[in-house]
C-alpha positions as a Python dict, from the first residue, in 0.01 Angstrom:
ca = {
    (1, 'M'): (0, 0, 0),
    (2, 'K'): (219, 209, -215),
    (3, 'T'): (169, 219, -602),
    (4, 'T'): (412, 15, -796),
    (5, 'I'): (504, 198, -1116),
    (6, 'T'): (704, 119, -1450),
    (7, 'V'): (846, 409, -1653),
    (8, 'L'): (942, 314, -1999),
    (9, 'G'): (1225, 539, -2132),
    (10, 'A'): (1484, 728, -1919),
    (11, 'G'): (1507, 1040, -2117),
    (12, 'Y'): (1436, 1387, -1965),
    (13, 'V'): (1081, 1304, -1905),
    (14, 'G'): (1097, 952, -1805),
    (15, 'L'): (1381, 979, -1554),
    (16, 'T'): (1238, 1283, -1400),
    (17, 'T'): (906, 1113, -1359),
    (18, 'A'): (1061, 795, -1212),
    (19, 'A'): (1292, 986, -967),
    (20, 'L'): (1000, 1195, -837),
    (21, 'F'): (771, 912, -781),
    (22, 'A'): (1033, 703, -611),
    (23, 'Q'): (1051, 989, -351),
    (24, 'L'): (696, 893, -234),
    (25, 'G'): (823, 559, -140),
    (26, 'C'): (663, 384, -443),
    (27, 'K'): (853, 108, -606),
    (28, 'V'): (940, 258, -936),
    (29, 'Y'): (1111, 50, -1225),
    (30, 'V'): (1266, 270, -1489),
    (31, 'V'): (1326, 86, -1816),
    (32, 'E'): (1625, 196, -2031),
    (33, 'P'): (1759, -20, -2312),
    (34, 'N'): (2083, 162, -2362),
    (35, 'S'): (2334, -8, -2157),
    (36, 'N'): (2574, 278, -2108),
    (37, 'R'): (2268, 510, -1992),
    (38, 'L'): (2146, 228, -1777),
    (39, 'A'): (2487, 187, -1603),
    (40, 'T'): (2490, 566, -1539),
    (41, 'I'): (2146, 558, -1367),
    (42, 'K'): (2239, 253, -1164),
    (43, 'S'): (2546, 451, -1030),
    (44, 'G'): (2305, 709, -904),
    (45, 'K'): (2349, 981, -1168),
    (46, 'S'): (2175, 1100, -1471),
    (47, 'F'): (2345, 1089, -1816),
    (48, 'F'): (2217, 1436, -1888),
    (49, 'Y'): (2253, 1764, -1681),
    (50, 'E'): (1945, 1859, -1484),
    (51, 'D'): (1958, 2052, -1163),
    (52, 'G'): (1888, 1847, -866),
    (53, 'L'): (1816, 1524, -1044),
    (54, 'D'): (2142, 1328, -949),
    (55, 'T'): (2049, 1384, -579),
    (56, 'L'): (1702, 1223, -623),
    (57, 'I'): (1828, 947, -821),
    (58, 'A'): (2084, 842, -586),
    (59, 'D'): (1848, 867, -302),
    (60, 'G'): (1599, 651, -476),
    (61, 'I'): (1840, 376, -551),
    (62, 'L'): (2003, 391, -215),
    (63, 'K'): (1641, 338, -51),
    (64, 'K'): (1563, 63, -318),
    (65, 'H'): (1263, 261, -424),
    (66, 'L'): (1408, 336, -790),
    (67, 'I'): (1503, 19, -990),
    (68, 'P'): (1675, 84, -1314),
    (69, 'T'): (1638, -219, -1549),
    (70, 'D'): (1631, -312, -1923),
    (71, 'S'): (1373, -556, -1866),
    (72, 'Y'): (987, -517, -1948),
    (73, 'S'): (918, -866, -1807),
    (74, 'Q'): (1077, -794, -1475),
    (75, 'S'): (891, -474, -1421),
    (76, 'I'): (556, -443, -1604),
    (77, 'P'): (390, -750, -1455),
    (78, 'M'): (436, -617, -1105),
    (79, 'S'): (315, -267, -1186),
    (80, 'D'): (-23, -91, -1117),
    (81, 'I'): (66, 190, -1344),
    (82, 'V'): (275, 197, -1653),
    (83, 'F'): (406, 536, -1774),
    (84, 'S'): (532, 558, -2144),
    (85, 'C'): (810, 823, -2189),
    (86, 'V'): (977, 682, -2480),
    (87, 'G'): (1122, 901, -2779),
    (88, 'T'): (914, 1029, -3058),
    (89, 'P'): (1174, 1170, -3303),
    (90, 'D'): (1051, 1340, -3609),
    (91, 'H'): (1085, 1197, -3974),
    (92, 'P'): (1264, 1404, -4235),
    (93, 'D'): (903, 1525, -4361),
    (94, 'G'): (836, 1670, -4001),
    (95, 'S'): (597, 1385, -3899),
    (96, 'S'): (635, 1194, -3580),
    (97, 'N'): (810, 866, -3579),
    (98, 'L'): (601, 659, -3356),
    (99, 'T'): (798, 330, -3370),
    (100, 'Y'): (908, 343, -3001),
    (101, 'V'): (564, 451, -2890),
    (102, 'F'): (376, 165, -3056),
    (103, 'T'): (655, -95, -2996),
    (104, 'A'): (645, -1, -2616),
    (105, 'A'): (266, -14, -2598),
    (106, 'K'): (244, -366, -2753),
    (107, 'Q'): (510, -510, -2550),
    (108, 'A'): (346, -362, -2235),
    (109, 'S'): (10, -481, -2332),
    (110, 'E'): (135, -836, -2337),
    (111, 'L'): (274, -819, -1976),
    (112, 'M'): (31, -599, -1801),
    (113, 'K'): (-185, -762, -1537),
    (114, 'P'): (-571, -682, -1553),
    (115, 'G'): (-661, -341, -1448),
    (116, 'T'): (-313, -191, -1486),
    (117, 'I'): (-333, 165, -1612),
    (118, 'Y'): (-117, 252, -1925),
    (119, 'V'): (-39, 636, -1905),
    (120, 'Q'): (104, 797, -2226),
    (121, 'K'): (333, 1083, -2144),
    (122, 'S'): (507, 1097, -2465),
    (123, 'T'): (412, 1374, -2700),
    (124, 'V'): (213, 1214, -2969),
    (125, 'P'): (-17, 1323, -3264),
    (126, 'V'): (-389, 1327, -3223),
    (127, 'G'): (-536, 988, -3261),
    (128, 'T'): (-241, 791, -3128),
    (129, 'G'): (-428, 673, -2820),
    (130, 'D'): (-715, 536, -3047),
    (131, 'I'): (-465, 344, -3252),
    (132, 'I'): (-296, 192, -2952),
    (133, 'I'): (-630, 74, -2801),
    (134, 'K'): (-741, -62, -3134),
    (135, 'E'): (-415, -242, -3213),
    (136, 'T'): (-318, -384, -2865),
    (137, 'S'): (-510, -548, -2571),
    (138, 'I'): (-499, -222, -2369),
    (139, 'K'): (-858, -137, -2298),
    (140, 'K'): (-1010, 202, -2346),
    (141, 'S'): (-1068, 213, -1964),
    (142, 'Q'): (-690, 157, -1896),
    (143, 'Y'): (-549, 409, -2135),
    (144, 'I'): (-482, 763, -2016),
    (145, 'S'): (-316, 1042, -2197),
    (146, 'N'): (-108, 1249, -1949),
    (147, 'P'): (112, 1489, -2167),
    (148, 'E'): (424, 1635, -1999),
    (149, 'F'): (481, 2014, -1963),
    (150, 'L'): (821, 2018, -1806),
    (151, 'R'): (1107, 2245, -1935),
    (152, 'E'): (1452, 2104, -1954),
    (153, 'G'): (1665, 2288, -1700),
    (154, 'T'): (1369, 2325, -1464),
    (155, 'A'): (1208, 1988, -1506),
    (156, 'L'): (1184, 1895, -1134),
    (157, 'I'): (1044, 2231, -1035),
    (158, 'D'): (802, 2209, -1327),
    (159, 'T'): (671, 1878, -1227),
    (160, 'L'): (646, 1952, -857),
    (161, 'W'): (491, 2308, -905),
    (162, 'F'): (312, 2253, -1221),
    (163, 'D'): (68, 2485, -1385),
    (164, 'R'): (-163, 2211, -1480),
    (165, 'V'): (-169, 1820, -1485),
    (166, 'V'): (-377, 1727, -1787),
    (167, 'C'): (-540, 1358, -1783),
    (168, 'G'): (-743, 1247, -2083),
    (169, 'G'): (-937, 930, -2079),
    (170, 'T'): (-1272, 768, -2051),
    (171, 'S'): (-1255, 576, -1713),
    (172, 'K'): (-1318, 792, -1402),
    (173, 'K'): (-1139, 528, -1191),
    (174, 'S'): (-814, 538, -1403),
    (175, 'L'): (-830, 912, -1420),
    (176, 'E'): (-852, 951, -1030),
    (177, 'A'): (-564, 688, -990),
    (178, 'V'): (-319, 895, -1188),
    (179, 'I'): (-442, 1232, -1048),
    (180, 'N'): (-402, 1111, -694),
    (181, 'L'): (-61, 998, -751),
    (182, 'Y'): (17, 1362, -861),
    (183, 'K'): (-153, 1487, -562),
    (184, 'E'): (50, 1274, -326),
    (185, 'L'): (357, 1424, -520),
    (186, 'Q'): (216, 1784, -463),
    (187, 'A'): (175, 1711, -90),
    (188, 'A'): (544, 1599, -65),
    (189, 'R'): (706, 1859, -281),
    (190, 'N'): (843, 2090, -23),
    (191, 'D'): (1044, 1796, 135),
    (192, 'I'): (1153, 1680, -220),
    (193, 'A'): (1244, 2024, -316),
    (194, 'K'): (1463, 2066, 10),
    (195, 'R'): (1627, 1738, -52),
    (196, 'A'): (1712, 1833, -401),
    (197, 'R'): (1833, 2179, -303),
    (198, 'L'): (1577, 2364, -520),
    (199, 'N'): (1415, 2677, -469),
    (200, 'A'): (1030, 2638, -447),
    (201, 'P'): (822, 2883, -649),
    (202, 'P'): (481, 3008, -534),
    (203, 'N'): (246, 2820, -769),
    (204, 'E'): (-71, 2607, -723),
    (205, 'G'): (-166, 2423, -1038),
    (206, 'R'): (-491, 2280, -1160),
    (207, 'Y'): (-593, 1915, -1246),
    (208, 'I'): (-783, 1914, -1569),
    (209, 'T'): (-956, 1604, -1712),
    (210, 'T'): (-1053, 1581, -2072),
    (211, 'N'): (-1133, 1321, -2356),
    (212, 'L'): (-837, 1137, -2497),
    (213, 'T'): (-809, 1343, -2811),
    (214, 'S'): (-827, 1674, -2638),
    (215, 'A'): (-532, 1571, -2406),
    (216, 'E'): (-312, 1484, -2696),
    (217, 'L'): (-388, 1809, -2877),
    (218, 'I'): (-332, 2013, -2555),
    (219, 'K'): (34, 1944, -2534),
    (220, 'V'): (147, 2027, -2905),
    (221, 'T'): (-90, 2319, -2912),
    (222, 'A'): (72, 2471, -2602),
    (223, 'N'): (433, 2434, -2726),
    (224, 'A'): (332, 2551, -3079),
    (225, 'F'): (169, 2863, -2932),
    (226, 'L'): (490, 2943, -2737),
    (227, 'A'): (699, 2872, -3051),
    (228, 'L'): (483, 3111, -3236),
    (229, 'K'): (538, 3367, -2963),
    (230, 'I'): (919, 3334, -3004),
    (231, 'S'): (892, 3375, -3395),
    (232, 'F'): (656, 3677, -3362),
    (233, 'A'): (926, 3832, -3141),
    (234, 'N'): (1204, 3756, -3385),
    (235, 'S'): (1003, 3886, -3699),
    (236, 'I'): (957, 4223, -3492),
    (237, 'A'): (1337, 4207, -3408),
    (238, 'K'): (1408, 4207, -3773),
    (239, 'L'): (1205, 4485, -3834),
    (240, 'S'): (1369, 4670, -3524),
    (241, 'D'): (1702, 4612, -3689),
    (242, 'A'): (1578, 4770, -4002),
    (243, 'V'): (1427, 5076, -3845),
    (244, 'G'): (1644, 5133, -3547),
    (245, 'A'): (1405, 5031, -3270),
    (246, 'D'): (1507, 4832, -2957),
    (247, 'I'): (1318, 4507, -2946),
    (248, 'N'): (1360, 4470, -2558),
    (249, 'E'): (1191, 4816, -2512),
    (250, 'V'): (915, 4706, -2763),
    (251, 'M'): (840, 4365, -2607),
    (252, 'D'): (860, 4513, -2247),
    (253, 'A'): (591, 4744, -2330),
    (254, 'V'): (384, 4499, -2530),
    (255, 'G'): (419, 4240, -2257),
    (256, 'E'): (264, 4477, -2005),
    (257, 'D'): (-85, 4411, -2171),
    (258, 'K'): (-209, 4133, -1955),
    (259, 'R'): (-382, 3973, -2259),
    (260, 'I'): (-44, 3911, -2397),
    (261, 'G'): (211, 3884, -2128),
    (262, 'R'): (591, 3923, -2151),
    (263, 'A'): (686, 3538, -2144),
    (264, 'F'): (836, 3381, -2473),
    (265, 'L'): (864, 3728, -2623),
    (266, 'N'): (1250, 3737, -2604),
    (267, 'A'): (1423, 3792, -2947),
    (268, 'G'): (1718, 3609, -3041),
    (269, 'R'): (1873, 3323, -3251),
    (270, 'G'): (1555, 3118, -3255),
    (271, 'Y'): (1426, 2822, -3052),
    (272, 'G'): (1576, 2467, -3057),
    (273, 'G'): (1553, 2147, -2844),
    (274, 'G'): (1367, 1826, -2856),
    (275, 'C'): (1005, 1979, -2822),
    (276, 'F'): (929, 2298, -2997),
    (277, 'P'): (1077, 2222, -3347),
    (278, 'K'): (935, 1860, -3336),
    (279, 'D'): (596, 1977, -3200),
    (280, 'V'): (554, 2250, -3445),
    (281, 'S'): (643, 2013, -3743),
    (282, 'G'): (411, 1752, -3585),
    (283, 'L'): (117, 1991, -3557),
    (284, 'I'): (154, 2098, -3929),
    (285, 'M'): (165, 1740, -4041),
    (286, 'S'): (-130, 1660, -3831),
    (287, 'G'): (-326, 1944, -3991),
    (288, 'L'): (-234, 1824, -4332),
    (289, 'D'): (-333, 1475, -4250),
    (290, 'H'): (-678, 1604, -4162),
    (291, 'G'): (-702, 1852, -4452),
    (292, 'V'): (-621, 2158, -4233),
    (293, 'D'): (-350, 2393, -4343),
    (294, 'L'): (-199, 2549, -4057),
    (295, 'G'): (-17, 2825, -4230),
    (296, 'I'): (71, 3033, -3949),
    (297, 'M'): (269, 2748, -3797),
    (298, 'R'): (452, 2709, -4122),
    (299, 'A'): (543, 3074, -4120),
    (300, 'A'): (668, 3041, -3759),
    (301, 'Q'): (866, 2758, -3855),
    (302, 'D'): (1028, 2912, -4161),
    (303, 'L'): (1110, 3235, -3958),
    (304, 'N'): (1270, 3029, -3669),
    (305, 'N'): (1490, 2816, -3939),
    (306, 'S'): (1616, 3163, -4079),
    (307, 'M'): (1741, 3304, -3753),
    (308, 'P'): (2088, 3120, -3732),
    (309, 'S'): (2160, 3233, -4091),
    (310, 'Y'): (2038, 3584, -3992),
    (311, 'V'): (2275, 3602, -3703),
    (312, 'V'): (2573, 3495, -3927),
    (313, 'E'): (2476, 3741, -4194),
    (314, 'R'): (2460, 4031, -3970),
    (315, 'L'): (2791, 3939, -3833),
    (316, 'K'): (2947, 3897, -4179),
    (317, 'E'): (2812, 4244, -4268),
    (318, 'K'): (2962, 4393, -3952),
    (319, 'L'): (3304, 4235, -4007),
    (320, 'G'): (3337, 4376, -4357),
    (321, 'G'): (3157, 4121, -4569),
    (322, 'S'): (3393, 3832, -4529),
    (323, 'L'): (3438, 3571, -4261),
    (324, 'T'): (3718, 3394, -4422),
    (325, 'G'): (4011, 3362, -4170),
    (326, 'K'): (3826, 3564, -3895),
    (327, 'K'): (3865, 3402, -3538),
    (328, 'I'): (3511, 3376, -3397),
    (329, 'A'): (3391, 3249, -3058),
    (330, 'V'): (3055, 3094, -3011),
    (331, 'L'): (2959, 3089, -2641),
    (332, 'G'): (2673, 2834, -2571),
    (333, 'M'): (2606, 2496, -2739),
    (334, 'A'): (2306, 2375, -2540),
    (335, 'F'): (1974, 2503, -2689),
    (336, 'K'): (1894, 2664, -2375),
    (337, 'K'): (2061, 2732, -2021),
    (338, 'G'): (2016, 2482, -1738),
    (339, 'T'): (2044, 2163, -1981),
    (340, 'S'): (2308, 1972, -2162),
    (341, 'D'): (2075, 1892, -2470),
    (342, 'T'): (2204, 2019, -2798),
    (343, 'R'): (1927, 1885, -2998),
    (344, 'K'): (1848, 2145, -3283),
    (345, 'S'): (2051, 2401, -3108),
    (346, 'P'): (2087, 2735, -3269),
    (347, 'G'): (2438, 2769, -3111),
    (348, 'I'): (2550, 2452, -3277),
    (349, 'K'): (2382, 2566, -3599),
    (350, 'I'): (2559, 2916, -3597),
    (351, 'A'): (2890, 2753, -3522),
    (352, 'N'): (2876, 2501, -3797),
    (353, 'L'): (2761, 2775, -4044),
    (354, 'L'): (3056, 2983, -3939),
    (355, 'D'): (3274, 2703, -4039),
    (356, 'T'): (3132, 2677, -4387),
    (357, 'F'): (3235, 3048, -4432),
    (358, 'S'): (3591, 2949, -4352),
    (359, 'A'): (3602, 3128, -4023),
    (360, 'S'): (3799, 2985, -3744),
    (361, 'V'): (3547, 2882, -3495),
    (362, 'H'): (3588, 2823, -3123),
    (363, 'A'): (3302, 2702, -2906),
    (364, 'Y'): (3238, 2654, -2539),
    (365, 'D'): (2949, 2555, -2324),
    (366, 'P'): (2959, 2484, -1949),
    (367, 'Q'): (2754, 2168, -1951),
    (368, 'A'): (2704, 2026, -2326),
    (369, 'K'): (3056, 1950, -2393),
    (370, 'E'): (3012, 1576, -2496),
    (371, 'E'): (2685, 1643, -2663),
    (372, 'A'): (2842, 1940, -2848),
    (373, 'Q'): (3151, 1746, -2973),
    (374, 'A'): (2928, 1495, -3149),
    (375, 'D'): (2731, 1773, -3329),
    (376, 'L'): (3001, 2008, -3435),
    (377, 'R'): (3168, 2000, -3789),
    (378, 'R'): (3536, 1899, -3767),
    (379, 'G'): (3650, 2263, -3829),
    (380, 'V'): (3516, 2369, -3498),
    (381, 'T'): (3731, 2372, -3187),
    (382, 'L'): (3560, 2299, -2858),
    (383, 'H'): (3720, 2442, -2546),
    (384, 'E'): (3696, 2374, -2177),
    (385, 'S'): (3654, 2746, -2070),
    (386, 'H'): (3515, 3048, -2210),
    (387, 'T'): (3860, 3216, -2156),
    (388, 'N'): (4026, 2983, -2392),
    (389, 'A'): (3748, 3007, -2649),
    (390, 'I'): (3753, 3380, -2683),
    (391, 'T'): (4124, 3449, -2668),
    (392, 'G'): (4250, 3629, -2958),
    (393, 'C'): (3900, 3630, -3141),
    (394, 'D'): (3778, 3897, -3368),
    (395, 'A'): (3413, 3835, -3259),
    (396, 'V'): (3217, 3655, -2987),
    (397, 'I'): (2854, 3528, -3035),
    (398, 'I'): (2661, 3463, -2711),
    (399, 'A'): (2435, 3193, -2844),
    (400, 'T'): (2286, 3051, -2510),
    (401, 'E'): (2152, 3249, -2213),
    (402, 'W'): (2381, 3094, -1943),
    (403, 'D'): (2427, 3322, -1650),
    (404, 'E'): (2817, 3299, -1673),
    (405, 'F'): (2788, 3482, -2019),
    (406, 'S'): (2542, 3767, -1925),
    (407, 'N'): (2787, 3974, -1715),
    (408, 'I'): (3144, 3907, -1838),
    (409, 'P'): (3309, 4237, -1762),
    (410, 'A'): (3411, 4450, -2061),
    (411, 'E'): (3771, 4493, -1940),
    (412, 'Y'): (3775, 4098, -1942),
    (413, 'F'): (3679, 4090, -2309),
    (414, 'A'): (3916, 4361, -2386),
    (415, 'K'): (4204, 4170, -2218),
    (416, 'H'): (4142, 3856, -2422),
    (417, 'L'): (3987, 3947, -2746),
    (418, 'S'): (4162, 4125, -3048),
    (419, 'E'): (4164, 4498, -3076),
    (420, 'G'): (3829, 4649, -3166),
    (421, 'A'): (3649, 4305, -3135),
    (422, 'L'): (3264, 4257, -3165),
    (423, 'I'): (3036, 4110, -2902),
    (424, 'M'): (2726, 3977, -3076),
    (425, 'D'): (2460, 3916, -2815),
    (426, 'A'): (2235, 3649, -3014),
    (427, 'V'): (2007, 3596, -2709),
    (428, 'N'): (1999, 3967, -2581),
    (429, 'I'): (2111, 3901, -2221),
    (430, 'Y'): (2447, 4067, -2195),
    (431, 'T'): (2432, 4346, -1932),
    (432, 'E'): (2769, 4519, -1973),
    (433, 'S'): (2702, 4649, -2340),
    (434, 'S'): (2734, 5020, -2231),
    (435, 'S'): (3091, 4966, -2110),
    (436, 'L'): (3213, 4805, -2426),
    (437, 'S'): (3300, 5117, -2610),
    (438, 'D'): (3528, 5241, -2341),
    (439, 'H'): (3751, 4947, -2419),
    (440, 'N'): (3731, 4984, -2814),
    (441, 'L'): (3484, 4679, -2836),
    (442, 'A'): (3174, 4690, -3026),
    (443, 'Y'): (2833, 4535, -2938),
    (444, 'M'): (2542, 4425, -3150),
    (445, 'G'): (2223, 4245, -3038),
    (446, 'I'): (1926, 4094, -3222),
    (447, 'G'): (1668, 4370, -3289),
    (448, 'R'): (1860, 4636, -3092),
}
């Protein structure tokens, strides 16, 4: 008999998890309290952009394997496994707001049948599982910490072709039940990827079992380390700007060292999104709660927070010391390519900062239109195409690494921009920079 599953929360993690497990023929309830989001899911679509996800949602609903609902009582009592994927926004001081996590656990515990496994996929501070076990009727043997490691933009691929599945808990039976579910998913991944029109990467992941506390710490530590690498690259990029080095050449050579690796050493306008900023802040606060000062993470956080201003100040200097009245396009509002998520997006921060300097700001993103409109200042104009955004501009800032921005021909820029305009590549992806001078256009990257 197939496992019956409830997934609490239909965000990036929850909806991806639910849609994939439904592909196994499991009955999967996905609980989403927001009526607009729920209606979108019921129509067979996601309310955010993620490659291949709409196809799997529509297929799951058509086959009645995926059941969107707003009811705990009509889903949890029938389930063998409950996955908690609710949001964990941060408080102003950087600590994690666990209201949704604790509320979900309490409500679920009152409805779970004996033996149901409660799996925490939300990113939570160390010790959260112990609190839930203490304050609800969920037993230690029922509780599993199973942190997610998916990346927005490649969420399906990351779940199907994972580097590792981490499960922390005390019950061998519960751990095996969760791991077996992933093994079933792993066995079916080629068929699922074909259905969703995804390119399958060659990768065989590991299954790692730990105690509860270790599993909770693994996730935030992994994200914090990746954020640290980005901030390190950006600190060297600032030095490269000062001394005339090329950060790409520097990091290409540094990354050849197998002990270091090239991944996440790309300099640019800093990291954003719903994970790295929150997880770095949360780890810093967890350290303080336990009397440990994670100074290296505070330095990484401060450096990252400085990058949008660094981009704008370099642009200001290049344009003669003032941005007043300058017409500037910002290409890329999503925090990274492949997603419509604008949470803590550097592109949004840059556009809004330019507006405070009295520039005429014109923005564009291929996917994050509605999301960007909600985050941008009133003075920023959001366009439907990059052509409309750049027309007549004195400068263009490439703020997200969308493929469509990487190789815009120099003659195309020359046709639409003002004479002598500047292309500022804040993500160091533009491949046609050597041709710009032939068209009386200037180029400037970060650290190069």
